[in-house]
Each structure stands twice: as C-alpha cells, then as structure tokens.
PAFIMI-201338 format. One record per atom (N, C-alpha, C, O): residue in one letter; x, y, z. Coordinates in steps of 0.001 Angstrom, whole numbers, plus 500000, padded with zeros to 6 digits. Layout:
N
AXYZ/...
//
This chain:
285
M745696165141142483/M746219166721143858/M746893165469144974/M747916165861145536/Q746413163930145378/Q747554163246146362/Q748830163177145947/Q749816163232146682/V748823162985144079/V750524162372143598/V750919163799143831/V751955163815144494/K750542164867143575/K751233166228143217/K752014165851144518/K753172165442144599/L750841166153145815/L751724165851147172/L752647165043147483/L753701165277148072/K752210163999147046/K753685162590147481/K754817163360146711/K755958163371147173/M754464164097145369/M755710164132144840/M756684165094145584/M757897165109145794/I755517165967145919/I756512166991146716/I757484166773148165/I758615167219148356/R756623165920149120/R757219164892149985/R758398164908149368/R759362165658149522/K758180163783148478/K759739163458147839/K760996163951147772/K762101163562148150/M760551164947147174/M761291166104146508/M761756167103147563/M762284168163147225/S761525166703149094/S761546167875150528/S762355167373150879/S763143167994151592/N762673165557150477/N763350165236151683/N764949165491152437/N765486165291153527/D765305166079151042/D766364166438151258/D767340168085151474/D768472168554151585/S765515168507151411/S766147169914151824/S766232170331153918/S766092169716154975/E766545171727153451/E767047171959155131/E766031171657156346/E766202171273157503/L764734172048155467/L763996172025156611/L763871170564156625/L763539170245157767/S763965169724156013/S763568168133156373/S765008167693157467/S765069166737158240/H765858168545157253/H767178167725157976/H767126168423159629/H767465167803160637/R766641169782159605/R765962170662160688/R764704169979161672/R764554170014162893/I763896169362160612/I763092168404161317/I763636167359162111/I763267167023163236/S764419166946161516/S765023165078161690/S765837165838162917/S766025165222163966/E766220166932162785/E767248166921164344/E766504167067164844/E766503166043165528/L765383167808165249/L764096168197166501/L764097166985166634/L764794166733167617/K763470165543165931/K762878164657166671/K764079164248167463/K764052164029168674/G765520164127166419/G766210163911167894/G766296164293169130/G766345163424170000/I766335165735169498/I766549166659170253/I765391165563171781/I765614165037172871/N763840165842170548/N762664164818171604/N762925163235171911/N762231162675172760/L763958162512171189/L763678161605171565/L764636161444173027/L764236161091174136/N765980161818172623/N767072162484173937/N766619163196174872/N767402163591175736/Y764990163597174939/Y764626163795175959/Y763312163660176605/Y762681164485177266/G763003162332176246/G761556161207176213/G760662162250175964/G760870163232175252/D759381161903176764/D757899162202175822/D757218162713177461/D757304162017178473/Y756702163774177403/Y755976164323178134/Y754542163249178753/Y753548163015178065/R754686162899179696/R753109162125180707/R752881162866181294/R753682163567181912/R751062162996181284/R750166163270182133/R750252162550183368/R749936161363183443/T750724163316184474/T751078162766185958/T749773163397186640/T749177164391186226/L749468162690187676/L748924162958189102/L750452163299190224/L751581162815190157/L750040164014190904/L750949163743191927/L750207164444193117/L749369165337192991/H750681163856194374/H750129164109195331/H748132163671195739/H747293164550195939/F747913162551195756/F746708162268195755/F746046161512196917/F746903160812197457/H744743161378197559/H744826160366198571/H743256159370198383/H742494159572197438/T743091158720199044/T742491157759198438/T741806157166200484/T742519157248201485/P740452156687200465/P740131156325202030/P741004155543202526/P740447154732203265/A742312155369202466/A743032155060203720/A743823156218204519/A744539156038205504/S743529157499203859/S743788158742204521/S742535158607205752/S741459158012205696/H743029159254206643/H742304159382207904/H741103160412207488/H739925160096207650/D741509161699206927/D740392162517206439/D740280162805205001/D740140163918204494/Y740372161473204302/Y739653161340203298/Y738411161949202752/Y737504161783203568/R738091162463201902/R737037163523201907/R736068162621199850/R736609162423198762/V735173162471200132/V735191161561199175/V734791162771197776/V735536162725196797/L733751163678197776/L733776164846197051/L734371165733197512/L734687165938198684/P734715166805195837/P735595167832196322/P735317168985196940/P736088169941196858/T733986169038197749/T733210169942198276/T733644170541199643/T734425170015200437/T732878171971199810/T733245173141201132/T733100171980202259/T733842172149203227/T732327170909202294/T731948170060203790/T733062169399204652/T733850168613204126/K733108169604205518/K734499168335205904/K734117166938206618/K734480166390207659/R733062166557205399/R732378165259205736/R733605164017205268/R733899164120204077/T734037163358205700/T734389162326205237/T733943160639205143/T732862160200205537/Y734968159881204568/Y734886158680203658/Y733747157904204759/Y732551157694204556/Q734446157619205793/Q734147157614206957/Q732102157219207335/Q731386156226207464/A731974158560207363/A730298159662207154/A729804158395206462/A729228157465207027/Y730123158485205087/Y729134158129204311/Y728470156192204284/Y728829155147204825/T727740156464203649/T726721154957203917/T727361154143202306/T727902154712201357/E727097152890202450/E727185152162201531/E726635152414200056/E727038152222198909/N725050153158200930/N723931153056199505/N724531154531198901/N724428154745197693/E725111155458199726/E725643157035199165/E726687156581198488/E726692157252197456/I727876155584198450/I728593155303197806/I728474154680196514/I729205154956195563/E727474153774196490/E727053153511195542/E726145154244194557/E726152154011193348/K725279155245195221/K724753156183194299/K725831157088193499/K725716157096192273/I726697157724193988/I727487158144193100/I728446157559193111/I729422158178193536/A728679155984192624/A728920155472191724/A728161155275190403/A728793155173189351/R726720155214190435/R725929155071189434/R725777156620188520/R725672156698187296/D725793157420189194/D726026159080189115/D727111159008187849/D726869159130186648/R728389158770188517/R729342158418187238/R729190157443186332/R730127157535185540/Q728690156818186133/Q728414155722185305/Q729704154565185514/Q730455154101184656/L729663154375186561/L730941153472186963/L730413151548186820/L731142150574187011/F729116151562186476/F728417150396186354/F728437150194184778/F728064149090184383/R728780151013183949/R728037151007182253/R729370149958181984/R729816150407180928/F730224148831182361/F730780147703181822/F729921146651181879/F729533146205182959/P729460146046180443/P729101144916181238/P728834144056181967/P727716143644182278/K730327143544182464/K731115142585183512/K730134143096185154/K729482142489186005/F730500144404184920/F729854145448186374/F727966145233186338/F727407145563187384/Q727180144777185341/Q726649144684185452/Q725449143317185971/Q724284143309186367/K726422142343185719/K725858141182186017/K725449140875187471/K726151141519188251/D724548140104188075/D724374140096189171/D724936139767190745/D725157138608191095/N725134140911191632/N725890141213192371/N727473140931191786/N728150140719192792/Y728030140873191004/Y729633140262190305/Y730749141317191498/Y731633140877192233/L730281142856191324/L731395143378192801/L731275143356193715/L732116143897194433/Q729864142550194412/Q729617142704195516/Q730432141358196207/Q730981141225197301/N730244140392195005/N730706139285195471/N732678139526195177/N733382139111196098/M733041139844194564/M734138140526194086/M734699141249195831/M735781140846196259/A734148141944196411/A734687142708197772/A734313141415198808/A735067141458199781/E733766140761198846/E733623139295199637/E734918138806199672/E735651138723200657/K735196138420198292/K736205137438197969/K737936137724197950/K738949137027197897/N737624139083198021/N739441140038197662/N739499140192198986/N738545140745199533/S740300139870199551/S741168140454201050/S741220141459201089/S740908141952202173/L741598142322200071/L742561143612200424/L741288144423200539/L741683145556200815/F739858144437200468/F739218144933200424/F738121144954201746/F737456143925201867/T737905145947202653/T737074145753204147/T735398145401203426/T734724144390203623/D735150146254202813/D733641145845201904/D733166146296200711/D733885147028200031/Y732006145965200315/Y731419146797198993/Y731628147950198644/Y731968148301197514/K731410148770199757/K732234150545199715/K733067150987199477/K733128151882198634/E734232150457200243/E735457150414200039/E735839150122198940/E736592150969198459/L735589149053198166/L736333148764196581/L735523149462195707/L736203149617194692/L734187150083195516/L733583151335195102/L734009152411194918/L733818153180193976/S734833152552196147/S735511154140196537/S736868154175195158/S737002154822194119/Y737904152801196063/Y739083152824194790/Y738261152398193510/Y739054153002192787/L737206151793192456/L737340152128191765/L736844152893190798/L736846152685189585/L736167154320191757/L735908155479191353/L737310156374191147/L737783157034190222/I737679156065192393/I739316156725192150/I739811156144190730/I739550156953189839/G740433155007190267/G740666154650189044/G740035155096187916/G740575155829187087/D738799154641187842/D738249155477186551/D738061156875186459/D737609157446185467/T738456157474187625/T738578158996187071/T740358159375186776/T740651160448186248/L741480158338187194/L742705158036186372/L742536157794184872/L743035158572184060/F741592156346184371/F741463156522183277/F740683157874182843/F741204158980182987/R739415157692182310/R738899158795182408/R739601159835181737/R739469159886180514/K740388160750182359/K741591161821182349/K743039161265181577/K743971161905181090/Q742849160100181665/Q744175159651180771/Q745061160218181277/Q745879160896180654/V745055159981182913/V746540159756183560/V747052158709183555/V746629157597183871/D748478159224182999/D749431158064183046/D750201157410184153/D750460156210184256/L750556158472185035/L751263158355186437/L750750158832187121/L750482159995186819/A750194158287188628/A749981158613189473/A750558158169190797/A750521157030191263/I750945158943191177/I751850158600192528/I750785158850193635/I750189159914193471/I750329157993194927/I749339157924195613/I750547158287196826/I751676157805196916/T749803159429197814/T750557159455198902/T749687159836199865/T749473161044199973/D749136159076200593/D748163158773201944/D748636159026203192/D749386158130203576/H748483159883203946/H748686160263205011/H748721158846205764/H747980157871205884/N750626159476206428/N750769158291207298/N751067157166206732/N752164156653206950/T750194156609205945/T750451155072205436/T750436154906203410/T750301155537202362/I750701153484204033/I750958152953202211/I750180151921202165/I750519150938201505/S748984151955202863/S747555150936202903/S746830150825201858/S746294149820201392/G746826152202201393/G745811151917199738/G746505152103198827/G746016152458197755/Y747576151955198950/Y748543151513197517/Y747890150349196634/Y747338150473195541/D748117149044197479/D747986147565196741/D746112147788196494/D745628147051195635/K745456148444196987/K743941148584196867/K744019149189195538/K743215148819194683/L744630149807195350/L744184151076194236/L745146150550192413/L744928151048191309/K745867149751192668/K746523149271192012/K745601148173191380/K745536148080190154/D744754147184192356/D744152146118192508/D742813146488191163/D742428146008190096/A742424147903192286/A741253148318191333/A741235148883189805/A740327149015188985/I742934149217189772/I743530149837188167/I742854148594187562/I741996148700186686/N743250147455188037/N743601145878187385/N742055145208186895/N741943144377185993/I741070145690187587/I739837145576187479/I738990146198186271/I738234145686185446/L739413147481186495/L738528148184185524/L739661148210184543/L739505149241183890/K740788147534184100/K740909147197182385/K740777146144181920/K741175145900180781/K740145145195182732/K739268144000182164/K738004144865181489/K737496144256180547/G737379146194181788/G736278146692181541/G736767147498180579/G736001147817179670/Y737624147806180579/Y738520149241179511/Y738284148037178309/Y737446148054177407/G739186147117178572/G739888146250176960/G741051146411176835/G741034147641176895/G741912146205176728/G744063145902176460/G743882146861175378/G744576146483174435/D743285147887175106/D743854148886173540/D743647150799174640/D744113151861174229/V743129150685175509/V743158151777176625/V744132151548177500/V744168150551178221/P745370152874177485/P746444153110177974/P746067153049179374/P745165153835179665/Y746472152391180240/Y746088152589181806/Y747329153295183156/Y748544153424183005/P746766153533184008/P747595154654184819/P748330153375185275/P747972152204185405/H749833154228185524/H750532153428186368/H750579154106187842/H750453155296188132/I750790153036188648/I750667153646190358/I751568153950190795/I752280153782189805/Q752143154258191446/Q753393154572192095/Q753780154765193377/Q753542155939193659/L754283154159194337/L754489154033195540/L754555155204196212/L755706155639196204/G753622156038196915/G754424157341198146/G753555157154199179/G752667156301199205/I753884158184200280/I753363158434201335/I753445159786201215/I754059160253200256/E752599160963202544/E752628162191202929/E752623161653204588/E751791161063205277/I754135162233204851/I754453162105205905/I753790163365206907/I754074164477206461/S753033163392208065/S752581164435209280/S754210164832209634/S755019163907209564/C754592165886209928/C755827165580211117/C755810166711211866/C755271167780211578/G756591166351213105/G756704167283214188/G756955168528214073/G757370169170215038/D756752169072212894/D757389170962212821/D756142171331212288/D756008172515211981/S754906170315212062/S753397170830211688/S754041170614209682/S753013170734209015/L754746170473209125/L755239170395207938/L754502168764207546/L754303167716208162/H754316169165206481/H754404167391205378/H755311167531204275/H755802168424203584/V755335166139204406/V756887165518203763/V756435164326202814/V756347163135203114/V756159164964201545/V755920163744200216/V757104162740200282/V758149163314200588/A757227161516200100/A757710160451200047/A757549159919198981/A756385159639198693/I758647159575197987/I757968158692196827/I759387157448196800/I760592157617196987/F758774156507196557/F759490154918196660/F759618154184195287/F758936154353194276/D760498153460195467/D759796152678194161/D759095151186195057/D758789151178196249/E758969149998194075/E757520149064195365/E758558148723196032/E758683148906197243/Q759675148017195040/Q760971147493196126/Q760917147978197445/Q761253147199198337/A760597148991197706/A761306149557199039/A760297149802200219/A760271150576201177/R759314148610199641/R758056148987200500/R758094148592202203/R757496149260203045/N759020147225202550/N759576146242203643/N760591147700204409/N760772147868205615/S761071148513203364/S762454149764204205/S761054150737205268/S761179151097206438/I759884150930204407/I759071152567204634/I758311151665205312/I757603152445205949/M757918150464205660/M757227149719206712/M758107149983207898/M757651150658208821/S759354149500207954/S760133149621209227/S760323150477209755/S760598150408210953/F760229152221208781/F760303152951209360/F758973154098210141/F759010154827211132/L757836153779209075/L756963153420209949/L756622153208211229/L756265153987212113/E756786152018211206/E756504151448212402/E757194151847213539/E756715151718214665/E758567152444213259/E759662152972214082/E759143154352215073/E759107154546216288/K758712155304213657/K759005156476213871/K757458157544213949/K757502158762214122/L756315156826213795/L755211157185213686/L754337157429215472/L754320156623216402/V754022158129215438/V752931158134217390/V752055157014216329/V752333155817216247/T750679157873215368/T749434156903215097/T749431157453213551/T750262158355213446/E748873157233212546/E748629157426211366/E747983158696211656/E747982159431210669/H747447159181212660/H746278160065212506/H747473161363212879/H747794162174212010/L747999161400214160/L749117162663214250/L750647162381213232/L751414163342213181/G750950161419212655/G752211161410212129/G753222161159212843/G752952160550213878/T754771161512212601/T755878161609213338/T756509162530214094/T756968163430213391/F756751162689215460/F757777163472216161/F758637163879215245/F758540165106215238/L759761163401214134/L760640163708213751/L759928165451212792/L758753165731212553/P761304166339212444/P761374167436211760/P761507167173210285/P762353166368209897/S760675167844209389/S760565167670208427/S762260167496207893/S762612166558207178/W762808168125208177/W764336167737207533/W764715166446207416/W765158165681206558/E764350166449208729/E765008164556209108/E764064163558208528/E764649162475208546/V763054163449208100/V762234162864207254/V763058163107205928/V763227162236205075/I763250163607205900/I763325164450204293/I765395163412204154/I766060162842203289/E765451163579204829/E767183162974204653/E766994161790205055/E767966161159204638/K765937160715205942/K765565159477206256/K765257159114204630/K766119158521203980/V764317159403204184/V764099159422203095/V765147158994202027/V765156157996201306/N765987159977202123/N766965159659200558/N767523158766200916/N767609157752200224/N768080158881202129/N768987157352202525/N768565156072202790/N769162155158203359/L766975156136202096/L766071154967201954/L766152154655200494/L765755153581200042/G766744155742199658/G766975155259198225/G765220155992197314/G764685155650196260/G764877156923198215/G763386157327197822/G763403158991197214/G764408159398196631/I762636159558197342/I762572160517196981/I761794161827197966/I760745161513198529/A762321163261198153/A761369163424199501/A761226165001199539/A762253165680199531/Y760182165503199575/Y760053167389199568/Y758911167326200467/Y758114166485200882/V759317169319200675/V758090169819201532/V756760169848200725/V756797170279199573/A755571169408201268/A754357169418200598/A753706170622200707/A753361170945201843/H753432171431199711/H751986172871200072/H753297173974200843/H753122174584201898/F754288174002200197/F755182174436200640/F754063176638201164/F753886177407202109/N753737176477199663/N753082178013199719/N752161178208201175/N751794179311201579/S751863176875201886/S750956177379202771/S751369176883204000/S750695176340204876/T752898177205203952/T753450176802205420/T754261178282205727/T754558178881204694/R754546178763206645/R755249180123207264/R756360179895207959/R756331180118209170/V757723179340207257/V759065179340207113/V759659180281206442/V760875180382206275/L759028180818206139/L759583181859205116/L759416182809205798/L760422183406206185/S758202183249206157/S757448184353206333/S758220185513207561/S758515184861208562/D758501186628207674/D758877187445208429/D758120188063209651/D758522189065210243/D756749187226210041/D755818187579211170/D756137186786212315/D757267186306212222/E755661186550213135/E755821185472214337/E755818184153214388/E756199183504215362/F755355183653213258/F754619182245212864/F756423182094212427/F757000181050212730/G757146183170211748/G758302182579210485/G759201182707211920/G759868181682212065/R759364183494212809/R760072183641213346/R760361182358214719/R761398181948215241/A759573182180214835/A758929180834215568/A760564179578215761/A761254179160216691/Y760492179372213812/Y761387178647213379/Y763040179235213775/Y763526180331213494/S763465178454214279/S765228179167214976/S765674179344213586/S765161179119212490/G766958179890214047/G768096180134212712/G768088178496212326/G767516178007211352/A768546178075212919/A769388176783212818/A768544175666212300/A769054174693211744/Y767230175799212481/Y766105174723212162/Y766020175422210531/Y766246174600209644/K765754176681210122/K765774176974209290/K767170176907207932/K766873176942206738/K768266176834208299/K769333176230208148/K769482175229207368/K769739175238206164/R769263174070208295/R769152172794208224/R767944172356206972/R768219171613206029/L766949172815207136/L765989172755205800/L766008173232204940/L765695172539203972/L766296174395204721/L766348175285204086/L767967175270203242/L768645176194202793/S768152174016203275/S769442173973202596/S769510173420201080/S768502172938200565/P770630173499200442/P770269172868199055/P770069171494198941/P769748171144197806/V770161170610199773/V769822168808199265/V768531169151200103/V767589168601199533/N768178169702201010/N766971169404201600/N765550169963200382/N764509169331200205/M765916171231199725/M765371172264198684/M765420171817197435/M764752172447196615/K766137170740197003/K766191170685195793/K764832170389195263/K764484170952194225/L764033169569195865/L762715169587194762/L761687170488196283/L762154170671197407/V760317170880195833/V759587171552196599/V757969171230195946/V757741170846194799/G757158171448196803/G755651171004196358/G754834172619197467/G754802173120198591/L754086172837195362/L753338173935196013/L752014173764195531/L751999173469194336/S751200173828195920/S749811174003195652/S749163174662194626/S748373174126193849/D749638176333194616/D749656177492193702/D750656178080193279/D751588178765193699/L750010177399191749/L751862177467191169/L751678179416190288/L752234179847189278/E750908179954191027/E751457181469191207/E752350181729192088/E752612182886192417/K752709181090192394/K753826181090193732/K755279180668193504/K756302180903194147/V755114180171192708/V756627179665192003/V757607180733191813/V758564180751192587/E757523181562190967/E758584182746190944/E758877183249192138/E759986183135192661/P757763183922192716/P757893184068194270/P758947183888195459/P759760184622196021/L758445182249195596/L758795181418196069/L760905181878195562/L761828182466196125/K760740181297194494/K762162180647193678/K763346182186194125/K764496182186194566/A762452183280193778/A763497184348194398/A763480184848195418/A764296185756195579/K762501184474196638/K763075184398197792/K764089183595198309/K764947184047199068/L764035182114197848/L765018181162198410/L766000181721197525/L767172181723197903/R765651182267196231/R767789182710195638/R768144183333196529/R769086182826197138/R767444185145197247/R767933186148197408/R768089185890198769/R769248186204199037/D767364185366200049/D767717184698201211/D768712184147201485/D769774184376202065/R767901182873200655/R769063181791200616/R769701181170200004/R769966180012200329/G770137181714198963/G771105181473197789/G770961179736197045/G771951179085196711/L769982179402196952/L769308178677196500/L768918178552194967/L767748178724194625/E769889178258194070/E769825178588192407/E768697177584191960/E767794177789191148/D768951176523192642/D768454175277191514/D767328174307192406/D767587173214192910/V766104174977192446/V764920174866193102/V764090173729191875/V764512173959190742/T763352172940191908/T762541172408191419/T761273172270191745/T761180171364192573/V760013172845191430/V758816173039191853/V757862172094191113/V757528172162189930/L757521171274191959/L756181170526191593/L754795170632191941/L754706170617193169/Y754030170700191563/Y753243171152191825/Y752264169668192559/Y752428168467192347/D751236170391193473/D751037169659194933/D749412169870195103/D748713170695195690/E749100168387194072/E747799168672193754/E746314168583194900/E745212169125194983/D747373167218195890/D746455167231197092/D745027166649197111/D744465166623198206/S744336166152195966/S743064165962195563/S742855164761196678/S741774164177196762/
//
C-alpha cells in the first residue's frame, strides 16, 4: 500500500492540482504566517492591576506574598526542577534588582507562564501610563525559558503603553525598544501622574506617538461615547470629532467586543466617510 501511494504522488507532481497547490504555497509565503498575538494586557506595574479575573475590585497591592505563592502553587508554577530547589526563587528575587520582592517576581512569572501555556507568539504589554513592567516581564520570560527548555517556542514581548488622556479616552501606543528614551521623555513631560495620565486629548497623543515612530490607536473604542447621539456624545465638539475621527487618527481602532466591528465600521463609513479602518481586538486582560 505504501509503495502504491508513493507511485501516485510521483505521478501527480506534474498534475494541475499539484501546480495549483504550489501557487497557493507561494501566495502564503508572500503574505507571511499567522501568529498567536496578545494585544493590550497589563502587569503589576499598572496601578489598578488585578491578579485574578474576578468581579471583585481587589488589586495587586491588596494581595499578600503568601496569597500570590498559593496561586502559583495552584497553577503549578513550581513544577520545574530548578524552581523546586531550596529558596531558589526567593534568592533570585533578592539578587535581581528588577523585582522589588518575591511576590512581584512570582506575579510576573505567572503572567509569563500563561503566555507559554497559551502558546502566544507575540505579547504587546500595555500598562497604564508606564513602561516599567516591560523589562520585568522580559526577564520573567527568560527565567521560564530555562525551565521549559530550548525546544519550546517562547513569546516575544513588545514594548507598549496605555495612556489615559485628558478627554477620558485611552490610547494604546506600540514602539520598538530603541524608542524607549523618546517614550520616557514624553511621559516625563506630559504625564500628571501614573494614576491620572496626561492632560492631552487622545488625538494629540496619537499624533505625537506617530511622530515618534510608534503605532497608536484609541483603545476599547466601543466603550466610548464619542459617536453616540446622546448628551455624552454631544459634549464632544464638532472640531474635536473632526480631528480625532480623521483618516490619519482612525487608521486603527481597538474594540473589546468584536460583535461591534461591523456596526462601527458602518457608522464611520456613513457619518465620517472613513473606509480604511483596521480593527484590533483589545483583550485588556
């Protein structure tokens, strides 16, 4: 049976179907490969970070070290032989200047381990008004790589930030690591505090990010009232809407509810004449 199958394959190499498959393969190479990507997520660097996806508003700061360690045990974080050595991670937390304590190290390892388990190829970290979690998560990934071994694909962490703007909208900005100094200068100049964000309107933040070579968009746009016809929507002036909802500033838009994609595109097309709008899924986890 195996010999017959091999003969059929050999005889079919010059068939129309074989040529068609080759053409399709060529098209796929031209367009690249799909990658599992996590866009817009938070770490303990965000002032309102929640450890567990529950309905309670208990933030990271309210958890004790023992509680975080219990979560780590429940999720089998210590399954790697290295992690089981006496005080291995505790000693690492003391020696590693990136982490303030053992609790923080475990928290970033839990996030990194989730990325490994979910086989995420690219994760774009977007903490609220800070990039201080970026190096910590990258280091946690490197620690986990030693546990997983070299044969397991590991997630690439991309530098990003979610900026709270003066018009109550949030802008996600994504950068190459080389732009770190430019981002830091911008934050130092324009942020009031990490908790409050910036006094700048969202359209100005988008334009400044673009000028710095980054990619920017309004996050979870489905939760805003800019396009609504009620009193909240009318609170935004016509001039403001014209600047924000321009072809340049609305090339990208983030939605946390994908059922709203087509209705949003239809409204932007009808009311603003915007045809080329790319929608990104804002996981916001």
